[in-house]
Steps between C-alpha positions, in 0.01 A plus 500: 500500500212714387487873567219620726431807290523564131653820371241751385594711199333822380294525815256791505573758767203711606546851635393376844761225496769748398385744769526216754878525478469832685415288805814284482703546815863430577569205726826643633673839530482563124324826412139429405517709181804304380347164590165584341659621176738203477218248552295672230798489260554130571133415451368717217536539128637840394159641401352402837809631680452837332143520632627404844779761498243769417282386792809475720616855434146641524485344848807706595740205494865541401645320197843597638463300822798278581565163656726474808809495273398821320383347171190632325262282300626680187859395575384138534284511187786651298706185566237270348514398137127561443474794740511774234126575481473500880799732533339742253180500706695576818707770331183661367375506859822687596690214659864583572 
């Protein structure tokens, strides 16, 4: 079977597209700040994620927000093999 969509590599992210992640909303009881930050991490390259985190914190959002089990995005990122650059970005933004 043929895939419906091809994987896009090195996609250009404009500032408006990055800023659009500030409008991502949780679909359940998960804190919006946590959900927004996690979706950005899962979707963006590290350099785009850094721009997003700056926008996120300037908007008064918390990088220390937790999911219903008490995990922060930093704790999740720290478990990932390629999460190092993302963890550094979150730590620089004062994530606990």
